[in-house]
KOLFIMI-65859 format. One record per residue: x negated, y, z of N, C-alpha, C in turn; residue in one letter. Coordinates in steps of 0.2 Angstrom, whole numbers, plus 5000, padded with zeros to 4 digits. Example, Ala and Ser with C-alpha at 12.3 -4.5 7.8 and 13.67 -1.06 7.14 Angstrom:
<nodes>
<<4934, 4972, 5039>, <4938, 4978, 5039>, <4934, 4984, 5039>, 'A'> <<4936, 4989, 5035>, <4932, 4995, 5036>, <4936, 5000, 5039>, 'S'> 
</nodes>
This chain:
<nodes>
<<5073, 4855, 4966>, <5068, 4855, 4971>, <5061, 4855, 4967>, 'X'> <<5060, 4850, 4963>, <5053, 4850, 4960>, <5051, 4856, 4956>, 'X'> <<5056, 4859, 4952>, <5055, 4865, 4948>, <5053, 4871, 4952>, 'X'> <<5057, 4872, 4958>, <5055, 4877, 4962>, <5048, 4876, 4965>, 'X'> <<5047, 4870, 4968>, <5040, 4869, 4970>, <5034, 4870, 4965>, 'X'> <<5036, 4868, 4959>, <5031, 4870, 4954>, <5030, 4877, 4953>, 'X'> <<5035, 4881, 4953>, <5035, 4888, 4952>, <5031, 4891, 4958>, 'X'> <<5031, 4888, 4964>, <5027, 4890, 4970>, <5020, 4888, 4970>, 'X'> <<5018, 4884, 4965>, <5011, 4882, 4964>, <5010, 4875, 4966>, 'X'> <<5015, 4871, 4967>, <5014, 4864, 4969>, <5012, 4860, 4962>, 'X'> <<5006, 4856, 4963>, <5004, 4853, 4957>, <5004, 4845, 4957>, 'X'> <<5005, 4842, 4963>, <5004, 4835, 4964>, <5011, 4831, 4961>, 'X'> <<5011, 4825, 4962>, <5017, 4821, 4960>, <5023, 4823, 4964>, 'X'> <<5029, 4823, 4961>, <5035, 4826, 4964>, <5036, 4822, 4971>, 'X'> <<5034, 4815, 4971>, <5036, 4811, 4977>, <5032, 4814, 4983>, 'X'> <<5027, 4818, 4982>, <5024, 4821, 4988>, <5028, 4826, 4991>, 'X'> <<5033, 4829, 4988>, <5038, 4833, 4991>, <5042, 4830, 4997>, 'X'> <<5042, 4823, 4997>, <5046, 4820, 5002>, <5041, 4820, 5009>, 'X'> <<5035, 4822, 5008>, <5031, 4822, 5014>, <5033, 4829, 5018>, 'X'> <<5036, 4828, 5024>, <5039, 4834, 5027>, <5034, 4840, 5028>, 'X'> <<5028, 4839, 5029>, <5023, 4845, 5029>, <5023, 4849, 5023>, 'X'> <<5022, 4845, 5017>, <5022, 4848, 5011>, <5028, 4851, 5009>, 'X'> <<5034, 4848, 5010>, <5040, 4851, 5009>, <5041, 4858, 5012>, 'X'> <<5040, 4857, 5019>, <5041, 4864, 5023>, <5036, 4869, 5020>, 'X'> <<5030, 4867, 5019>, <5025, 4872, 5016>, <5028, 4876, 5010>, 'X'> <<5030, 4872, 5005>, <5032, 4875, 4999>, <5039, 4878, 5000>, 'X'> <<5043, 4876, 5005>, <5049, 4879, 5006>, <5048, 4886, 5009>, 'X'> <<5043, 4887, 5014>, <5041, 4893, 5017>, <5038, 4898, 5012>, 'X'> <<5034, 4895, 5007>, <5032, 4900, 5002>, <5037, 4903, 4998>, 'X'> <<5042, 4898, 4996>, <5048, 4901, 4992>, <5052, 4906, 4996>, 'X'> <<5053, 4904, 5003>, <5057, 4909, 5007>, <5053, 4916, 5008>, 'X'> <<5047, 4916, 5008>, <5043, 4922, 5008>, <5044, 4926, 5002>, 'X'> <<5044, 4922, 4996>, <5045, 4926, 4989>, <5052, 4929, 4989>, 'X'> <<5057, 4925, 4992>, <5064, 4928, 4992>, <5065, 4934, 4997>, 'X'> <<5061, 4933, 5002>, <5061, 4939, 5007>, <5058, 4945, 5005>, 'X'> <<5054, 4945, 5000>, <5051, 4951, 4996>, <5056, 4954, 4991>, 'X'> <<5060, 4949, 4988>, <5065, 4951, 4983>, <5071, 4954, 4986>, 'X'> <<5074, 4951, 4992>, <5080, 4952, 4995>, <5078, 4955, 5002>, 'X'> <<5082, 4959, 5004>, <5081, 4962, 5011>, <5085, 4959, 5017>, 'X'> <<5091, 4958, 5015>, <5096, 4955, 5020>, <5095, 4947, 5021>, 'X'> <<5095, 4945, 5027>, <5095, 4938, 5028>, <5100, 4934, 5024>, 'X'> <<5106, 4936, 5024>, <5111, 4933, 5021>, <5110, 4932, 5013>, 'X'> <<5107, 4937, 5010>, <5105, 4937, 5003>, <5099, 4932, 5002>, 'X'> <<5095, 4931, 5007>, <5089, 4927, 5006>, <5092, 4920, 5007>, 'X'> <<5096, 4918, 5011>, <5099, 4912, 5012>, <5103, 4910, 5006>, 'X'> <<5107, 4914, 5004>, <5111, 4913, 4998>, <5107, 4911, 4992>, 'X'> <<5101, 4915, 4991>, <5097, 4914, 4985>, <5093, 4907, 4986>, 'X'> <<5091, 4906, 4992>, <5087, 4899, 4993>, <5092, 4893, 4991>, 'X'> <<5098, 4894, 4993>, <5103, 4888, 4992>, <5105, 4888, 4984>, 'X'> <<5106, 4894, 4981>, <5110, 4894, 4975>, <5105, 4896, 4969>, 'X'> <<5099, 4899, 4971>, <5095, 4902, 4966>, <5095, 4909, 4965>, 'X'> <<5101, 4912, 4967>, <5101, 4919, 4967>, <5107, 4921, 4972>, 'X'> <<5107, 4927, 4974>, <5112, 4930, 4979>, <5118, 4932, 4975>, 'X'> <<5121, 4928, 4971>, <5127, 4930, 4967>, <5133, 4931, 4972>, 'X'> <<5137, 4936, 4970>, <5144, 4937, 4974>, <5150, 4936, 4969>, 'X'> <<5155, 4934, 4972>, <5161, 4934, 4968>, <5164, 4941, 4968>, 'X'> <<5170, 4941, 4964>, <5173, 4948, 4964>, <5176, 4951, 4970>, 'X'> <<5177, 4946, 4975>, <5179, 4949, 4982>, <5174, 4950, 4986>, 'X'> <<5167, 4950, 4984>, <5162, 4952, 4988>, <5158, 4947, 4992>, 'X'> <<5161, 4941, 4992>, <5158, 4935, 4995>, <5153, 4932, 4991>, 'X'> <<5148, 4929, 4994>, <5143, 4925, 4990>, <5146, 4919, 4987>, 'X'> <<5144, 4916, 4982>, <5147, 4911, 4978>, <5146, 4904, 4983>, 'X'> <<5141, 4904, 4987>, <5140, 4899, 4992>, <5141, 4901, 4999>, 'X'> <<5146, 4905, 5000>, <5147, 4909, 5007>, <5148, 4904, 5012>, 'X'> <<5151, 4898, 5011>, <5151, 4893, 5017>, <5144, 4891, 5019>, 'X'> <<5140, 4890, 5014>, <5133, 4888, 5016>, <5129, 4893, 5020>, 'X'> <<5130, 4900, 5018>, <5127, 4905, 5021>, <5130, 4906, 5028>, 'X'> <<5137, 4906, 5029>, <5140, 4906, 5035>, <5137, 4901, 5040>, 'X'> <<5136, 4895, 5038>, <5134, 4889, 5042>, <5126, 4890, 5044>, 'X'> <<5122, 4893, 5039>, <5115, 4894, 5040>, <5114, 4900, 5045>, 'X'> <<5118, 4905, 5045>, <5118, 4911, 5049>, <5120, 4908, 5056>, 'X'> <<5125, 4905, 5057>, <5128, 4902, 5063>, <5122, 4898, 5067>, 'X'> <<5119, 4893, 5063>, <5114, 4889, 5066>, <5108, 4893, 5068>, 'X'> <<5106, 4898, 5064>, <5101, 4903, 5065>, <5102, 4906, 5072>, 'X'> <<5108, 4909, 5073>, <5110, 4913, 5079>, <5110, 4908, 5085>, 'X'> <<5112, 4902, 5084>, <5112, 4897, 5090>, <5104, 4896, 5092>, 'X'> <<5100, 4895, 5087>, <5093, 4893, 5089>, <5090, 4900, 5092>, 'X'> <<5092, 4905, 5090>, <5089, 4912, 5093>, <5090, 4912, 5100>, 'X'> <<5096, 4910, 5102>, <5099, 4910, 5109>, <5095, 4906, 5113>, 'X'> <<5093, 4900, 5110>, <5089, 4895, 5114>, <5082, 4897, 5115>, 'X'> <<5079, 4901, 5111>, <5072, 4903, 5112>, <5070, 4907, 5118>, 'X'> 
</nodes>
């Protein structure tokens, strides 16, 4: 968490990342960076969680369970809006 925040420009004490507004800000900056690198939402989610959008030999993301859960929750919130 700290290293990724530092890569996005965070310079304060790492404890500051426990402040929700700060954490969300740097998470959004990181998501923006990933969205410019990857085009598909599933790839962005996989990379956000794993560091890259790596796939296994059978074509699934190495963190496919996480990706599936995030996509499911995203779709649920889209229906509510």
